[in-house]
All heavy atoms as TSV, in Angstrom:
chain	resi	resn	atom	element	x	y	z
A	1	MET	N	N	-15.242	16.993	18.368
A	1	MET	CA	C	-14.451	17.904	19.167
A	1	MET	C	C	-13.930	19.014	18.259
A	1	MET	O	O	-13.411	18.748	17.184
A	1	MET	CB	C	-13.286	17.125	19.798
A	1	MET	CG	C	-12.207	18.015	20.367
A	1	MET	SD	S	-10.782	17.145	21.040
A	1	MET	CE	C	-11.463	16.682	22.605
A	2	SER	N	N	-14.045	20.225	18.717
A	2	SER	CA	C	-13.495	21.323	17.932
A	2	SER	C	C	-11.985	21.373	18.138
A	2	SER	O	O	-11.468	20.906	19.147
A	2	SER	CB	C	-14.131	22.652	18.339
A	2	SER	OG	O	-13.779	22.974	19.656
A	3	ALA	N	N	-11.296	21.910	17.173
A	3	ALA	CA	C	-9.841	21.992	17.227
A	3	ALA	C	C	-9.414	23.400	16.829
A	3	ALA	O	O	-10.070	24.046	16.000
A	3	ALA	CB	C	-9.213	20.966	16.290
A	4	ALA	N	N	-8.329	23.878	17.422
A	4	ALA	CA	C	-7.810	25.201	17.084
A	4	ALA	C	C	-7.391	25.261	15.624
A	4	ALA	O	O	-7.553	26.277	14.958
A	4	ALA	CB	C	-6.635	25.554	17.995
A	5	VAL	N	N	-6.857	24.141	15.130
A	5	VAL	CA	C	-6.408	24.045	13.737
A	5	VAL	C	C	-6.873	22.701	13.188
A	5	VAL	O	O	-6.791	21.691	13.884
A	5	VAL	CB	C	-4.867	24.144	13.639
A	5	VAL	CG1	C	-4.382	23.859	12.239
A	5	VAL	CG2	C	-4.381	25.507	14.103
A	6	GLU	N	N	-7.369	22.704	11.962
A	6	GLU	CA	C	-7.719	21.443	11.302
A	6	GLU	C	C	-6.991	21.390	9.967
A	6	GLU	O	O	-7.095	22.307	9.157
A	6	GLU	CB	C	-9.222	21.319	11.099
A	6	GLU	CG	C	-9.584	19.994	10.428
A	6	GLU	CD	C	-11.041	19.627	10.585
A	6	GLU	OE1	O	-11.527	19.616	11.721
A	6	GLU	OE2	O	-11.667	19.351	9.555
A	7	LEU	N	N	-6.246	20.308	9.776
A	7	LEU	CA	C	-5.487	20.110	8.547
A	7	LEU	C	C	-6.255	19.180	7.624
A	7	LEU	O	O	-6.679	18.099	8.039
A	7	LEU	CB	C	-4.124	19.482	8.866
A	7	LEU	CG	C	-3.246	20.242	9.853
A	7	LEU	CD1	C	-1.995	19.433	10.159
A	7	LEU	CD2	C	-2.891	21.602	9.295
A	8	ASP	N	N	-6.413	19.570	6.393
A	8	ASP	CA	C	-7.068	18.718	5.400
A	8	ASP	C	C	-5.981	17.996	4.611
A	8	ASP	O	O	-5.362	18.574	3.719
A	8	ASP	CB	C	-7.946	19.550	4.478
A	8	ASP	CG	C	-8.700	18.704	3.470
A	8	ASP	OD1	O	-8.505	17.466	3.442
A	8	ASP	OD2	O	-9.492	19.282	2.709
A	9	CYS	N	N	-5.752	16.753	4.961
A	9	CYS	CA	C	-4.734	15.943	4.284
A	9	CYS	C	C	-5.378	14.831	3.460
A	9	CYS	O	O	-4.741	13.811	3.173
A	9	CYS	CB	C	-3.762	15.372	5.316
A	9	CYS	SG	S	-2.785	16.638	6.147
A	10	ARG	N	N	-6.624	15.029	3.065
A	10	ARG	CA	C	-7.286	14.037	2.213
A	10	ARG	C	C	-6.492	13.922	0.912
A	10	ARG	O	O	-6.106	14.929	0.324
A	10	ARG	CB	C	-8.710	14.462	1.899
A	10	ARG	CG	C	-9.640	14.446	3.087
A	10	ARG	CD	C	-10.987	15.070	2.673
A	10	ARG	NE	N	-11.923	15.199	3.758
A	10	ARG	CZ	C	-12.031	16.269	4.556
A	10	ARG	NH1	N	-11.240	17.314	4.366
A	10	ARG	NH2	N	-12.927	16.303	5.509
A	11	GLY	N	N	-6.257	12.696	0.493
A	11	GLY	CA	C	-5.533	12.461	-0.752
A	11	GLY	C	C	-4.022	12.470	-0.593
A	11	GLY	O	O	-3.312	12.084	-1.514
A	12	ALA	N	N	-3.523	12.905	0.549
A	12	ALA	CA	C	-2.071	12.915	0.787
A	12	ALA	C	C	-1.648	11.556	1.334
A	12	ALA	O	O	-2.316	10.997	2.198
A	12	ALA	CB	C	-1.711	14.013	1.786
A	13	VAL	N	N	-0.556	11.048	0.808
A	13	VAL	CA	C	-0.080	9.741	1.268
A	13	VAL	C	C	1.114	9.906	2.201
A	13	VAL	O	O	1.765	10.952	2.226
A	13	VAL	CB	C	0.274	8.823	0.077
A	13	VAL	CG1	C	-0.969	8.512	-0.744
A	13	VAL	CG2	C	1.344	9.435	-0.797
A	14	CYS	N	N	1.367	8.861	2.944
A	14	CYS	CA	C	2.472	8.826	3.894
A	14	CYS	C	C	3.768	9.229	3.192
A	14	CYS	O	O	4.025	8.770	2.082
A	14	CYS	CB	C	2.584	7.411	4.449
A	14	CYS	SG	S	3.881	7.208	5.674
A	15	PRO	N	N	4.528	10.111	3.776
A	15	PRO	CA	C	4.461	10.682	5.121
A	15	PRO	C	C	3.855	12.080	5.177
A	15	PRO	O	O	3.975	12.767	6.191
A	15	PRO	CB	C	5.930	10.736	5.528
A	15	PRO	CG	C	6.624	11.111	4.248
A	15	PRO	CD	C	5.844	10.370	3.153
A	16	ARG	N	N	3.205	12.548	4.112
A	16	ARG	CA	C	2.723	13.929	4.042
A	16	ARG	C	C	1.825	14.331	5.225
A	16	ARG	O	O	2.015	15.425	5.774
A	16	ARG	CB	C	2.010	14.166	2.713
A	16	ARG	CG	C	1.450	15.555	2.515
A	16	ARG	CD	C	2.430	16.701	2.605
A	16	ARG	NE	N	3.562	16.526	1.721
A	16	ARG	CZ	C	4.676	17.241	1.800
A	16	ARG	NH1	N	4.802	18.171	2.716
A	16	ARG	NH2	N	5.675	17.029	0.983
A	17	PRO	N	N	0.830	13.517	5.688
A	17	PRO	CA	C	0.023	13.968	6.830
A	17	PRO	C	C	0.859	14.243	8.079
A	17	PRO	O	O	0.610	15.217	8.802
A	17	PRO	CB	C	-0.966	12.818	7.054
A	17	PRO	CG	C	-1.117	12.213	5.690
A	17	PRO	CD	C	0.269	12.287	5.092
A	18	ILE	N	N	1.887	13.451	8.317
A	18	ILE	CA	C	2.746	13.651	9.488
A	18	ILE	C	C	3.621	14.889	9.302
A	18	ILE	O	O	3.836	15.657	10.238
A	18	ILE	CB	C	3.603	12.399	9.757
A	18	ILE	CG1	C	2.697	11.207	10.073
A	18	ILE	CG2	C	4.596	12.638	10.880
A	18	ILE	CD1	C	1.748	11.411	11.230
A	19	ILE	N	N	4.093	15.114	8.106
A	19	ILE	CA	C	4.889	16.316	7.833
A	19	ILE	C	C	4.036	17.559	8.077
A	19	ILE	O	O	4.489	18.516	8.711
A	19	ILE	CB	C	5.444	16.281	6.397
A	19	ILE	CG1	C	6.500	15.180	6.274
A	19	ILE	CG2	C	6.015	17.639	5.994
A	19	ILE	CD1	C	6.928	14.887	4.850
A	20	GLU	N	N	2.806	17.535	7.607
A	20	GLU	CA	C	1.912	18.684	7.804
A	20	GLU	C	C	1.590	18.871	9.290
A	20	GLU	O	O	1.521	20.003	9.778
A	20	GLU	CB	C	0.632	18.515	6.984
A	20	GLU	CG	C	0.867	18.523	5.490
A	20	GLU	CD	C	1.560	19.779	4.986
A	20	GLU	OE1	O	1.240	20.881	5.478
A	20	GLU	OE2	O	2.430	19.657	4.100
A	21	LEU	N	N	1.390	17.780	10.005
A	21	LEU	CA	C	1.151	17.843	11.452
A	21	LEU	C	C	2.334	18.493	12.158
A	21	LEU	O	O	2.170	19.411	12.972
A	21	LEU	CB	C	0.895	16.435	11.997
A	21	LEU	CG	C	0.869	16.252	13.510
A	21	LEU	CD1	C	-0.187	17.118	14.168
A	21	LEU	CD2	C	0.651	14.787	13.847
A	22	ALA	N	N	3.526	18.044	11.847
A	22	ALA	CA	C	4.734	18.579	12.488
A	22	ALA	C	C	4.913	20.068	12.177
A	22	ALA	O	O	5.311	20.845	13.049
A	22	ALA	CB	C	5.953	17.789	12.033
A	23	LYS	N	N	4.608	20.471	10.954
A	23	LYS	CA	C	4.744	21.876	10.570
A	23	LYS	C	C	3.713	22.757	11.272
A	23	LYS	O	O	3.999	23.900	11.624
A	23	LYS	CB	C	4.598	22.034	9.057
A	23	LYS	CG	C	5.817	21.598	8.289
A	23	LYS	CD	C	5.694	21.667	6.783
A	23	LYS	CE	C	4.688	22.589	6.195
A	23	LYS	NZ	N	4.644	22.548	4.717
A	24	ALA	N	N	2.505	22.231	11.472
A	24	ALA	CA	C	1.415	23.030	12.029
A	24	ALA	C	C	1.417	23.095	13.555
A	24	ALA	O	O	0.871	24.047	14.124
A	24	ALA	CB	C	0.076	22.481	11.551
A	25	LEU	N	N	2.003	22.126	14.212
A	25	LEU	CA	C	1.925	22.075	15.674
A	25	LEU	C	C	2.406	23.360	16.351
A	25	LEU	O	O	1.761	23.823	17.291
A	25	LEU	CB	C	2.672	20.857	16.219
A	25	LEU	CG	C	2.409	20.600	17.704
A	25	LEU	CD1	C	0.983	20.123	17.925
A	25	LEU	CD2	C	3.398	19.603	18.255
A	26	PRO	N	N	3.492	23.981	15.923
A	26	PRO	CA	C	3.929	25.220	16.593
A	26	PRO	C	C	2.905	26.360	16.537
A	26	PRO	O	O	2.962	27.274	17.352
A	26	PRO	CB	C	5.215	25.596	15.855
A	26	PRO	CG	C	5.723	24.309	15.302
A	26	PRO	CD	C	4.484	23.533	14.942
A	27	SER	N	N	1.962	26.304	15.610
A	27	SER	CA	C	0.956	27.363	15.510
A	27	SER	C	C	-0.184	27.182	16.514
A	27	SER	O	O	-1.053	28.046	16.624
A	27	SER	CB	C	0.381	27.415	14.091
A	27	SER	OG	O	-0.421	26.281	13.831
A	28	VAL	N	N	-0.167	26.065	17.249
A	28	VAL	CA	C	-1.204	25.760	18.228
A	28	VAL	C	C	-0.633	26.001	19.622
A	28	VAL	O	O	0.482	25.573	19.920
A	28	VAL	CB	C	-1.660	24.284	18.075
A	28	VAL	CG1	C	-2.659	23.907	19.141
A	28	VAL	CG2	C	-2.227	24.045	16.692
A	29	ALA	N	N	-1.386	26.673	20.464
A	29	ALA	CA	C	-0.929	26.933	21.829
A	29	ALA	C	C	-0.890	25.636	22.634
A	29	ALA	O	O	-1.674	24.701	22.377
A	29	ALA	CB	C	-1.860	27.929	22.508
A	30	VAL	N	N	0.013	25.580	23.599
A	30	VAL	CA	C	0.084	24.422	24.490
A	30	VAL	C	C	-1.285	24.249	25.151
A	30	VAL	O	O	-1.886	25.211	25.625
A	30	VAL	CB	C	1.193	24.603	25.547
A	30	VAL	CG1	C	1.149	23.503	26.584
A	30	VAL	CG2	C	2.561	24.638	24.869
A	31	GLY	N	N	-1.790	23.016	25.118
A	31	GLY	CA	C	-3.100	22.704	25.685
A	31	GLY	C	C	-4.214	22.680	24.658
A	31	GLY	O	O	-5.277	22.117	24.912
A	32	GLU	N	N	-4.001	23.295	23.491
A	32	GLU	CA	C	-5.014	23.294	22.441
A	32	GLU	C	C	-4.865	22.049	21.570
A	32	GLU	O	O	-3.852	21.357	21.618
A	32	GLU	CB	C	-4.914	24.553	21.584
A	32	GLU	CG	C	-5.370	25.795	22.304
A	32	GLU	CD	C	-5.456	27.001	21.385
A	32	GLU	OE1	O	-4.684	27.060	20.402
A	32	GLU	OE2	O	-6.286	27.879	21.659
A	33	THR	N	N	-5.872	21.815	20.750
A	33	THR	CA	C	-5.855	20.634	19.894
A	33	THR	C	C	-5.730	21.011	18.425
A	33	THR	O	O	-6.073	22.115	18.013
A	33	THR	CB	C	-7.125	19.780	20.090
A	33	THR	OG1	O	-8.271	20.572	19.812
A	33	THR	CG2	C	-7.190	19.194	21.482
A	34	LEU	N	N	-5.245	20.037	17.692
A	34	LEU	CA	C	-5.070	20.125	16.249
A	34	LEU	C	C	-5.669	18.849	15.678
A	34	LEU	O	O	-5.474	17.778	16.249
A	34	LEU	CB	C	-3.578	20.213	15.947
A	34	LEU	CG	C	-3.134	20.318	14.506
A	34	LEU	CD1	C	-1.851	21.140	14.450
A	34	LEU	CD2	C	-2.889	18.960	13.916
A	35	ALA	N	N	-6.408	18.951	14.604
A	35	ALA	CA	C	-7.006	17.777	13.971
A	35	ALA	C	C	-6.402	17.578	12.590
A	35	ALA	O	O	-6.173	18.542	11.856
A	35	ALA	CB	C	-8.513	17.928	13.861
A	36	VAL	N	N	-6.152	16.325	12.257
A	36	VAL	CA	C	-5.637	15.957	10.948
A	36	VAL	C	C	-6.689	15.073	10.278
A	36	VAL	O	O	-6.993	13.990	10.779
A	36	VAL	CB	C	-4.309	15.175	11.049
A	36	VAL	CG1	C	-3.795	14.803	9.669
A	36	VAL	CG2	C	-3.271	15.961	11.823
A	37	VAL	N	N	-7.258	15.544	9.190
A	37	VAL	CA	C	-8.208	14.742	8.425
A	37	VAL	C	C	-7.412	14.107	7.298
A	37	VAL	O	O	-6.868	14.799	6.440
A	37	VAL	CB	C	-9.368	15.598	7.870
A	37	VAL	CG1	C	-10.331	14.729	7.070
A	37	VAL	CG2	C	-10.086	16.310	9.004
A	38	ALA	N	N	-7.309	12.774	7.351
A	38	ALA	CA	C	-6.473	12.058	6.378
A	38	ALA	C	C	-7.112	10.722	6.028
A	38	ALA	O	O	-7.472	9.957	6.922
A	38	ALA	CB	C	-5.079	11.831	6.955
A	39	ASP	N	N	-7.228	10.463	4.734
A	39	ASP	CA	C	-7.808	9.197	4.303
A	39	ASP	C	C	-6.762	8.139	3.964
A	39	ASP	O	O	-7.109	7.025	3.572
A	39	ASP	CB	C	-8.773	9.396	3.133
A	39	ASP	CG	C	-8.189	10.223	2.003
A	39	ASP	OD1	O	-6.951	10.449	1.991
A	39	ASP	OD2	O	-8.961	10.649	1.130
A	40	ASP	N	N	-5.496	8.450	4.157
A	40	ASP	CA	C	-4.437	7.459	3.970
A	40	ASP	C	C	-4.491	6.482	5.142
A	40	ASP	O	O	-4.411	6.903	6.298
A	40	ASP	CB	C	-3.069	8.152	3.926
A	40	ASP	CG	C	-1.904	7.191	3.798
A	40	ASP	OD1	O	-2.139	5.998	3.501
A	40	ASP	OD2	O	-0.760	7.618	3.992
A	41	PRO	N	N	-4.642	5.180	4.887
A	41	PRO	CA	C	-4.746	4.206	5.977
A	41	PRO	C	C	-3.553	4.220	6.937
A	41	PRO	O	O	-3.706	3.908	8.118
A	41	PRO	CB	C	-4.839	2.851	5.264
A	41	PRO	CG	C	-5.272	3.160	3.877
A	41	PRO	CD	C	-4.769	4.542	3.569
A	42	ALA	N	N	-2.382	4.612	6.469
A	42	ALA	CA	C	-1.197	4.641	7.333
A	42	ALA	C	C	-1.325	5.685	8.439
A	42	ALA	O	O	-0.730	5.537	9.505
A	42	ALA	CB	C	0.049	4.914	6.502
A	43	ALA	N	N	-2.115	6.727	8.219
A	43	ALA	CA	C	-2.265	7.787	9.219
A	43	ALA	C	C	-2.837	7.246	10.529
A	43	ALA	O	O	-2.514	7.765	11.597
A	43	ALA	CB	C	-3.139	8.905	8.674
A	44	ARG	N	N	-3.648	6.207	10.464
A	44	ARG	CA	C	-4.244	5.616	11.670
A	44	ARG	C	C	-3.162	5.146	12.640
A	44	ARG	O	O	-3.346	5.179	13.849
A	44	ARG	CB	C	-5.164	4.464	11.280
A	44	ARG	CG	C	-5.793	3.771	12.484
A	44	ARG	CD	C	-6.920	2.851	12.084
A	44	ARG	NE	N	-8.110	3.690	11.896
A	44	ARG	CZ	C	-8.897	3.648	10.828
A	44	ARG	NH1	N	-8.626	2.833	9.847
A	44	ARG	NH2	N	-9.939	4.437	10.748
A	45	HIS	N	N	-2.039	4.720	12.119
A	45	HIS	CA	C	-0.926	4.265	12.961
A	45	HIS	C	C	0.125	5.351	13.126
A	45	HIS	O	O	0.748	5.470	14.184
A	45	HIS	CB	C	-0.281	3.016	12.351
A	45	HIS	CG	C	-1.268	1.928	12.117
A	45	HIS	ND1	N	-1.796	1.170	13.135
A	45	HIS	CD2	C	-1.846	1.483	10.976
A	45	HIS	CE1	C	-2.660	0.298	12.625
A	45	HIS	NE2	N	-2.705	0.472	11.321
A	46	ASP	N	N	0.321	6.140	12.087
A	46	ASP	CA	C	1.386	7.142	12.089
A	46	ASP	C	C	1.139	8.289	13.067
A	46	ASP	O	O	2.064	8.734	13.741
A	46	ASP	CB	C	1.585	7.727	10.688
A	46	ASP	CG	C	2.175	6.724	9.712
A	46	ASP	OD1	O	2.650	5.663	10.164
A	46	ASP	OD2	O	2.157	7.012	8.495
A	47	VAL	N	N	-0.091	8.772	13.152
A	47	VAL	CA	C	-0.368	9.917	14.028
A	47	VAL	C	C	-0.131	9.555	15.497
A	47	VAL	O	O	0.600	10.263	16.192
A	47	VAL	CB	C	-1.770	10.511	13.782
A	47	VAL	CG1	C	-2.096	11.583	14.814
A	47	VAL	CG2	C	-1.877	11.079	12.367
A	48	PRO	N	N	-0.703	8.447	16.008
A	48	PRO	CA	C	-0.417	8.098	17.412
A	48	PRO	C	C	1.067	7.826	17.661
A	48	PRO	O	O	1.611	8.213	18.707
A	48	PRO	CB	C	-1.248	6.842	17.668
A	48	PRO	CG	C	-2.287	6.831	16.615
A	48	PRO	CD	C	-1.702	7.556	15.434
A	49	ALA	N	N	1.746	7.189	16.707
A	49	ALA	CA	C	3.177	6.903	16.872
A	49	ALA	C	C	3.973	8.201	16.914
A	49	ALA	O	O	4.883	8.350	17.741
A	49	ALA	CB	C	3.672	6.005	15.734
A	50	TRP	N	N	3.634	9.145	16.054
A	50	TRP	CA	C	4.323	10.430	16.060
A	50	TRP	C	C	4.124	11.135	17.404
A	50	TRP	O	O	5.065	11.694	17.957
A	50	TRP	CB	C	3.807	11.300	14.912
A	50	TRP	CG	C	4.503	12.612	14.808
A	50	TRP	CD1	C	5.648	12.889	14.114
A	50	TRP	CD2	C	4.104	13.845	15.425
A	50	TRP	NE1	N	5.981	14.212	14.263
A	50	TRP	CE2	C	5.052	14.815	15.069
A	50	TRP	CE3	C	3.044	14.204	16.247
A	50	TRP	CZ2	C	4.963	16.136	15.496
A	50	TRP	CZ3	C	2.959	15.518	16.679
A	50	TRP	CH2	C	3.915	16.462	16.308
A	51	CYS	N	N	2.912	11.082	17.932
A	51	CYS	CA	C	2.628	11.704	19.230
A	51	CYS	C	C	3.489	11.084	20.337
A	51	CYS	O	O	4.044	11.813	21.166
A	51	CYS	CB	C	1.153	11.563	19.590
A	51	CYS	SG	S	0.068	12.606	18.586
A	52	ARG	N	N	3.596	9.770	20.349
A	52	ARG	CA	C	4.436	9.097	21.361
A	52	ARG	C	C	5.891	9.533	21.227
A	52	ARG	O	O	6.551	9.826	22.226
A	52	ARG	CB	C	4.333	7.581	21.219
A	52	ARG	CG	C	3.064	6.988	21.762
A	52	ARG	CD	C	3.127	5.463	21.834
A	52	ARG	NE	N	3.421	4.829	20.555
A	52	ARG	CZ	C	2.509	4.514	19.647
A	52	ARG	NH1	N	1.234	4.782	19.856
A	52	ARG	NH2	N	2.864	3.926	18.524
A	53	MET	N	N	6.390	9.585	20.007
A	53	MET	CA	C	7.792	9.948	19.791
A	53	MET	C	C	8.069	11.410	20.123
A	53	MET	O	O	9.180	11.749	20.530
A	53	MET	CB	C	8.198	9.671	18.338
A	53	MET	CG	C	8.267	8.199	18.019
A	53	MET	SD	S	8.947	7.851	16.380
A	53	MET	CE	C	7.801	8.667	15.306
A	54	ARG	N	N	7.083	12.279	19.944
A	54	ARG	CA	C	7.281	13.717	20.143
A	54	ARG	C	C	6.731	14.220	21.484
A	54	ARG	O	O	6.778	15.426	21.746
A	54	ARG	CB	C	6.616	14.508	19.016
A	54	ARG	CG	C	7.188	14.199	17.661
A	54	ARG	CD	C	8.622	14.648	17.581
A	54	ARG	NE	N	9.148	14.386	16.251
A	54	ARG	CZ	C	10.414	14.207	15.990
A	54	ARG	NH1	N	11.292	14.254	16.959
A	54	ARG	NH2	N	10.820	13.968	14.777
A	55	GLY	N	N	6.192	13.319	22.308
A	55	GLY	CA	C	5.695	13.718	23.617
A	55	GLY	C	C	4.423	14.549	23.573
A	55	GLY	O	O	4.185	15.363	24.462
A	56	GLN	N	N	3.599	14.341	22.550
A	56	GLN	CA	C	2.322	15.044	22.436
A	56	GLN	C	C	1.201	14.059	22.766
A	56	GLN	O	O	1.395	12.849	22.718
A	56	GLN	CB	C	2.148	15.628	21.031
A	56	GLN	CG	C	3.275	16.540	20.597
A	56	GLN	CD	C	3.518	17.705	21.543
A	56	GLN	OE1	O	2.600	18.326	22.052
A	56	GLN	NE2	N	4.786	18.013	21.783
A	57	GLU	N	N	0.034	14.560	23.098
A	57	GLU	CA	C	-1.086	13.698	23.484
A	57	GLU	C	C	-1.953	13.362	22.270
A	57	GLU	O	O	-2.492	14.262	21.617
A	57	GLU	CB	C	-1.944	14.383	24.537
A	57	GLU	CG	C	-3.134	13.557	24.970
A	57	GLU	CD	C	-4.069	14.303	25.907
A	57	GLU	OE1	O	-3.716	15.412	26.365
A	57	GLU	OE2	O	-5.151	13.769	26.171
A	58	TYR	N	N	-2.094	12.073	22.012
A	58	TYR	CA	C	-3.022	11.620	20.978
A	58	TYR	C	C	-4.386	11.509	21.640
A	58	TYR	O	O	-4.597	10.676	22.509
A	58	TYR	CB	C	-2.572	10.286	20.390
A	58	TYR	CG	C	-3.536	9.735	19.371
A	58	TYR	CD1	C	-3.757	10.408	18.185
A	58	TYR	CD2	C	-4.232	8.562	19.600
A	58	TYR	CE1	C	-4.649	9.929	17.245
A	58	TYR	CE2	C	-5.120	8.059	18.662
A	58	TYR	CZ	C	-5.324	8.747	17.487
A	58	TYR	OH	O	-6.208	8.263	16.555
A	59	VAL	N	N	-5.311	12.367	21.257
A	59	VAL	CA	C	-6.636	12.397	21.882
A	59	VAL	C	C	-7.500	11.264	21.343
A	59	VAL	O	O	-8.215	10.610	22.089
A	59	VAL	CB	C	-7.309	13.769	21.666
A	59	VAL	CG1	C	-8.716	13.784	22.239
A	59	VAL	CG2	C	-6.460	14.874	22.290
A	60	GLY	N	N	-7.416	11.012	20.037
A	60	GLY	CA	C	-8.185	9.920	19.461
A	60	GLY	C	C	-8.624	10.188	18.036
A	60	GLY	O	O	-8.304	11.214	17.445
A	61	GLU	N	N	-9.375	9.232	17.533
A	61	GLU	CA	C	-9.868	9.289	16.154
A	61	GLU	C	C	-11.352	9.591	16.154
A	61	GLU	O	O	-12.109	9.041	16.952
A	61	GLU	CB	C	-9.618	7.946	15.463
A	61	GLU	CG	C	-10.069	7.902	14.032
A	61	GLU	CD	C	-9.797	6.564	13.352
A	61	GLU	OE1	O	-8.918	5.822	13.810
A	61	GLU	OE2	O	-10.481	6.262	12.359
A	62	GLU	N	N	-11.741	10.464	15.252
A	62	GLU	CA	C	-13.139	10.805	15.045
A	62	GLU	C	C	-13.441	10.636	13.557
A	62	GLU	O	O	-12.579	10.184	12.800
A	62	GLU	CB	C	-13.408	12.252	15.461
A	62	GLU	CG	C	-13.098	12.538	16.907
A	62	GLU	CD	C	-13.306	14.003	17.268
A	62	GLU	OE1	O	-13.333	14.869	16.366
A	62	GLU	OE2	O	-13.421	14.262	18.461
A	63	VAL	N	N	-14.631	11.026	13.160
A	63	VAL	CA	C	-15.018	10.965	11.757
A	63	VAL	C	C	-15.397	12.380	11.317
A	63	VAL	O	O	-16.214	13.041	11.962
A	63	VAL	CB	C	-16.192	9.994	11.548
A	63	VAL	CG1	C	-16.633	9.979	10.093
A	63	VAL	CG2	C	-15.819	8.599	12.008
A	64	ALA	N	N	-14.800	12.839	10.235
A	64	ALA	CA	C	-15.134	14.145	9.669
A	64	ALA	C	C	-16.526	14.088	9.043
A	64	ALA	O	O	-17.095	13.007	8.848
A	64	ALA	CB	C	-14.092	14.529	8.617
A	65	ASP	N	N	-17.066	15.241	8.712
A	65	ASP	CA	C	-18.419	15.320	8.144
A	65	ASP	C	C	-18.598	14.463	6.900
A	65	ASP	O	O	-19.676	13.941	6.655
A	65	ASP	CB	C	-18.772	16.774	7.809
A	65	ASP	CG	C	-18.939	17.623	9.064
A	65	ASP	OD1	O	-19.147	17.057	10.159
A	65	ASP	OD2	O	-18.845	18.856	8.940
A	66	ASP	N	N	-17.525	14.309	6.119
A	66	ASP	CA	C	-17.626	13.512	4.893
A	66	ASP	C	C	-17.276	12.042	5.106
A	66	ASP	O	O	-17.193	11.283	4.156
A	66	ASP	CB	C	-16.741	14.104	3.794
A	66	ASP	CG	C	-15.261	14.000	4.112
A	66	ASP	OD1	O	-14.898	13.626	5.248
A	66	ASP	OD2	O	-14.443	14.301	3.219
A	67	GLY	N	N	-17.046	11.646	6.352
A	67	GLY	CA	C	-16.741	10.250	6.661
A	67	GLY	C	C	-15.260	9.920	6.715
A	67	GLY	O	O	-14.886	8.803	7.053
A	68	ALA	N	N	-14.412	10.876	6.382
A	68	ALA	CA	C	-12.960	10.640	6.429
A	68	ALA	C	C	-12.493	10.590	7.885
A	68	ALA	O	O	-13.049	11.269	8.750
A	68	ALA	CB	C	-12.220	11.750	5.690
A	69	PRO	N	N	-11.472	9.792	8.171
A	69	PRO	CA	C	-10.926	9.753	9.530
A	69	PRO	C	C	-10.336	11.102	9.926
A	69	PRO	O	O	-9.721	11.794	9.103
A	69	PRO	CB	C	-9.831	8.690	9.450
A	69	PRO	CG	C	-10.173	7.863	8.263
A	69	PRO	CD	C	-10.832	8.811	7.299
A	70	ARG	N	N	-10.537	11.454	11.185
A	70	ARG	CA	C	-10.053	12.731	11.738
A	70	ARG	C	C	-9.301	12.402	13.025
A	70	ARG	O	O	-9.881	11.872	13.965
A	70	ARG	CB	C	-11.240	13.636	12.017
A	70	ARG	CG	C	-10.917	15.015	12.523
A	70	ARG	CD	C	-12.228	15.814	12.639
A	70	ARG	NE	N	-11.989	17.187	12.997
A	70	ARG	CZ	C	-12.072	17.664	14.237
A	70	ARG	NH1	N	-12.379	16.872	15.239
A	70	ARG	NH2	N	-11.848	18.941	14.468
A	71	TYR	N	N	-8.010	12.701	13.049
A	71	TYR	CA	C	-7.152	12.370	14.178
A	71	TYR	C	C	-6.863	13.632	14.988
A	71	TYR	O	O	-6.445	14.628	14.423
A	71	TYR	CB	C	-5.844	11.748	13.679
A	71	TYR	CG	C	-6.108	10.582	12.754
A	71	TYR	CD1	C	-6.071	10.738	11.373
A	71	TYR	CD2	C	-6.456	9.343	13.259
A	71	TYR	CE1	C	-6.339	9.681	10.522
A	71	TYR	CE2	C	-6.735	8.272	12.408
A	71	TYR	CZ	C	-6.687	8.461	11.046
A	71	TYR	OH	O	-6.955	7.407	10.212
A	72	VAL	N	N	-7.098	13.566	16.292
A	72	VAL	CA	C	-6.989	14.750	17.145
A	72	VAL	C	C	-5.764	14.624	18.053
A	72	VAL	O	O	-5.565	13.590	18.706
A	72	VAL	CB	C	-8.255	14.959	17.976
A	72	VAL	CG1	C	-8.142	16.209	18.840
A	72	VAL	CG2	C	-9.487	15.041	17.080
A	73	VAL	N	N	-4.959	15.687	18.072
A	73	VAL	CA	C	-3.733	15.752	18.852
A	73	VAL	C	C	-3.786	16.981	19.748
A	73	VAL	O	O	-4.173	18.056	19.291
A	73	VAL	CB	C	-2.508	15.855	17.905
A	73	VAL	CG1	C	-1.217	16.076	18.675
A	73	VAL	CG2	C	-2.416	14.629	17.009
A	74	ARG	N	N	-3.406	16.807	21.022
A	74	ARG	CA	C	-3.303	17.954	21.932
A	74	ARG	C	C	-1.829	18.302	22.123
A	74	ARG	O	O	-1.016	17.428	22.429
A	74	ARG	CB	C	-3.919	17.649	23.284
A	74	ARG	CG	C	-3.907	18.846	24.244
A	74	ARG	CD	C	-4.560	18.541	25.593
A	74	ARG	NE	N	-5.738	17.722	25.513
A	74	ARG	CZ	C	-6.958	18.120	25.164
A	74	ARG	NH1	N	-7.163	19.388	24.846
A	74	ARG	NH2	N	-7.967	17.278	25.136
A	75	ARG	N	N	-1.488	19.568	21.939
A	75	ARG	CA	C	-0.106	20.003	22.145
A	75	ARG	C	C	0.171	20.070	23.640
A	75	ARG	O	O	-0.544	20.724	24.392
A	75	ARG	CB	C	0.129	21.369	21.505
A	75	ARG	CG	C	1.563	21.800	21.655
A	75	ARG	CD	C	1.880	23.049	20.934
A	75	ARG	NE	N	3.279	23.403	21.180
A	75	ARG	CZ	C	3.816	24.546	20.862
A	75	ARG	NH1	N	3.095	25.471	20.262
A	75	ARG	NH2	N	5.077	24.774	21.142
A	76	THR	N	N	1.223	19.393	24.066
A	76	THR	CA	C	1.558	19.348	25.486
A	76	THR	C	C	2.830	20.128	25.805
A	76	THR	O	O	3.116	20.373	26.974
A	76	THR	CB	C	1.736	17.898	25.968
A	76	THR	OG1	O	2.783	17.280	25.224
A	76	THR	CG2	C	0.446	17.114	25.815
A	77	SER	N	N	3.599	20.464	24.786
A	77	SER	CA	C	4.817	21.222	25.045
A	77	SER	C	C	5.219	22.001	23.801
A	77	SER	O	O	4.708	21.785	22.737
A	77	SER	CB	C	5.960	20.299	25.442
A	77	SER	OG	O	6.234	19.369	24.410
């Protein structure tokens, strides 16, 4: 899935991927998606949890071209 913004958080450990997600979300229009590529295992749980807490839609997990996990979020508000 293409995303309006893709964050490269490879090598960043918790909580950095979530901090970067929170900082970048305002740059995405409501209804558009943002992808976070993060190889920190905590991101698999942190991204969906952050979406629930912030009222954003967690679209799901994909795999980036290099095999790293890619988490997709849709801005809802």
